[in-house]
C-alpha positions in Angstrom: -4.6 -15.2 -33.7 -3.3 -11.9 -32.2 -5.8 -9.3 -31.1 -6.1 -6.2 -33.3 -4.9 -3.2 -31.2 -4.9 -0.7 -34.1 -8.2 1.0 -33.0 -6.9 2.0 -29.6 -5.6 5.4 -28.6 -2.2 5.6 -26.9 -3.6 5.6 -23.3 -5.9 2.7 -24.1 -3.0 0.8 -25.8 -0.8 1.3 -22.7 -3.5 -0.1 -20.4 -4.1 -3.1 -22.7 -0.4 -3.9 -22.9 0.5 -3.2 -19.2 2.6 -6.0 -17.7 4.1 -4.5 -14.5 1.6 -5.4 -11.7 -1.7 -3.8 -10.8 -3.1 -1.1 -13.0 -5.9 1.5 -12.3 -7.7 2.8 -15.3 -9.6 5.9 -14.4 -11.8 7.5 -17.0 -15.3 9.0 -17.5 -18.5 7.3 -18.7 -18.4 6.3 -22.4 -14.6 6.6 -22.7 -14.1 2.9 -23.5 -13.1 1.4 -20.2 -15.1 -1.8 -20.8 -13.6 -2.1 -24.3 -10.1 -1.7 -22.9 -10.7 -4.3 -20.3 -12.2 -6.7 -22.8 -9.3 -6.3 -25.2 -6.8 -6.7 -22.3 -8.5 -10.0 -21.4 -8.4 -11.2 -25.0 -4.7 -10.2 -25.3 -3.8 -12.2 -22.1 -5.6 -15.3 -23.2 -4.4 -15.0 -26.8 -0.8 -14.8 -25.9 -0.7 -17.7 -23.4 -2.5 -21.0 -23.9 -2.2 -21.8 -20.2 -3.7 -18.5 -19.0 -7.1 -18.0 -17.4 -8.7 -14.7 -16.4 -11.2 -13.6 -13.8 -12.9 -10.3 -14.7 -15.4 -8.8 -12.2 -17.9 -6.0 -12.9 -20.6 -4.3 -10.8 -23.5 -5.1 -13.1 -24.8 -8.2 -14.8 -25.3 -6.1 -18.0 -21.6 -5.1 -18.1 -20.6 -8.8 -17.5 -22.8 -9.9 -20.3 -21.4 -7.2 -22.6 -17.8 -8.3 -21.8 -18.7 -11.9 -22.4 -20.1 -11.1 -25.8 -17.1 -9.1 -26.8 -14.6 -11.7 -25.6 -16.5 -14.5 -27.4 -16.3 -12.4 -30.6 -12.6 -11.9 -30.2 -11.5 -15.3 -29.1 -14.2 -17.8 -30.0 -13.6 -21.2 -28.2 -10.7 -19.8 -26.3 -13.0 -17.4 -24.4 -13.9 -20.3 -22.1 -10.8 -19.6 -20.2 -12.3 -16.2 -19.1 -14.7 -16.1 -16.1 -16.7 -12.9 -16.4 -19.3 -12.1 -13.8 -20.3 -9.6 -11.1 -18.5 -9.3 -7.7 -21.6 -10.6 -5.9 -22.0 -13.6 -8.3 -18.3 -14.5 -7.9 -18.6 -14.2 -4.1 -21.7 -16.4 -4.1 -20.1 -19.1 -6.1 -16.9 -19.0 -4.0 -18.8 -19.3 -0.7 -21.1 -22.0 -2.0 -18.0 -24.1 -2.9 -15.7 -23.2 0.0 -17.8 -21.4 2.6 -17.7 -24.5 4.9 -14.3 -23.1 6.1 -16.2 -20.2 7.6 -19.1 -22.3 8.9 -21.5 -21.8 6.0 -23.6 -24.5 4.3 -23.7 -24.5 0.5 -27.4 -23.8 0.4 -27.2 -20.5 2.3 -30.0 -18.1 1.4 -29.7 -14.4 0.5 -31.6 -11.7 2.5 -32.6 -9.0 0.0 -35.2 -7.1 2.0 -34.2 -4.6 4.8 -37.0 -5.9 7.0 -35.4 -9.3 7.2 -32.0 -7.8 7.9 -33.5 -5.5 10.5 -34.9 -8.6 12.3 -31.4 -10.1 12.4 -30.0 -6.8 13.7 -32.7 -6.6 16.3 -31.6 -9.9 17.8 -28.0 -8.8 17.8 -28.8 -5.5 19.5 -30.9 -7.2 22.1 -28.0 -9.5 23.0 -25.6 -6.7 23.2 -28.0 -4.6 25.2 -28.1 -7.3 27.9 -24.3 -7.0 28.1 -24.7 -3.3 29.0 -23.6 -1.8 25.7 -25.4 1.5 25.1 -26.3 1.3 21.4 -28.3 3.9 19.4 -32.0 3.1 19.3 -32.6 3.9 15.6 -32.2 0.4 14.0 -32.3 1.7 10.4 -29.4 4.0 11.1 -27.5 1.0 12.6 -28.2 -1.0 9.5 -26.9 1.9 7.4 -23.8 1.9 9.5 -23.3 -1.8 9.0 -23.7 -1.4 5.2 -21.1 1.4 5.3 -18.7 -0.8 7.2 -19.2 -3.5 4.6 -18.6 -1.1 1.8 -15.4 0.1 3.4 -14.0 -3.4 3.7 -14.0 -3.0 7.5 -12.4 -6.1 9.1 -14.0 -5.8 12.6 -11.0 -4.1 14.2 -11.1 -1.4 16.9 -10.9 1.4 14.3 -13.5 1.9 11.6 -11.9 3.9 8.7 -14.7 6.4 8.2 -15.5 7.2 11.8 -13.7 10.0 13.6 -14.1 8.0 16.8 -15.1 4.3 16.9 -17.3 3.5 19.8 -16.5 0.2 21.5 -19.8 -1.3 20.5 -19.1 -0.9 16.7 -16.8 -3.9 16.3 -19.0 -5.9 18.7 -22.1 -5.1 16.6 -20.4 -5.8 13.3 -18.9 -9.1 14.4 -22.2 -10.2 16.1 -24.2 -9.4 13.0 -21.9 -11.4 10.7 -21.8 -14.3 13.2 -25.6 -14.3 13.4 -25.9 -14.4 9.6 -23.5 -17.3 9.3 -25.1 -19.2 12.2 -28.5 -19.1 10.5 -27.0 -19.8 7.0 -28.3 -16.5 5.6 -26.2 -13.7 4.1 -26.9 -10.2 2.7 -25.1 -8.5 -0.2 -22.5 -6.8 2.1 -21.7 -10.0 4.0 -21.2 -11.9 0.7 -18.2 -9.7 -0.2 -17.0 -9.5 3.4 -16.9 -13.2 3.8 -15.4 -13.8 0.4 -12.6 -11.5 1.3 -12.2 -13.2 4.6 -12.1 -16.6 3.0 -9.4 -15.7 0.5 -7.4 -14.0 3.2 -7.5 -16.8 5.7 -7.4 -19.7 3.1 -5.1 -18.5 0.4 -5.1 -22.0 -1.1 -8.7 -21.5 -2.2 -7.6 -18.8 -4.6 -5.3 -21.3 -6.3 -8.1 -23.9 -6.9 
């Protein structure tokens, strides 16, 4: 059964029917972005029986709302839509395929800054023995690591948001990620970072 598009305004309809590659929908709160995305998912699944869709949101509430709407539009066919948060998707992906990066499926998630600071402290101590002069404020360093994760920093010599990238920045970032993997513990930033790394280095995983 085709999805009813009659309630959409022209811009919403254009977004729902877009076929030519990636599309950015930019609009304010309450303007119907979730609705547009939901109807777009329903249209794609309704038009092709062999199609499946991955839809990622920032919050569990938004994912649940999308699931409810897609179920209402498509019924049984809604099973071909995987709707979840970015972090939930990254967690599932790494539990299934993280062995390619040295992770065990039962990795734990660090949700408290004190636990993350303990990991960082060990990393800073190791780098300090190698004569790298790092700032002494550990919380500021942790904030920097979080910012690098948020910017999808890849560990290279240039960090996008820094006017100048000290030589210890890529060393610190890489050592922090390595320490997390070695102890089979991740935090929210490293979840997304390692999921991106996995999909980049093992493109076959994306086709599974």
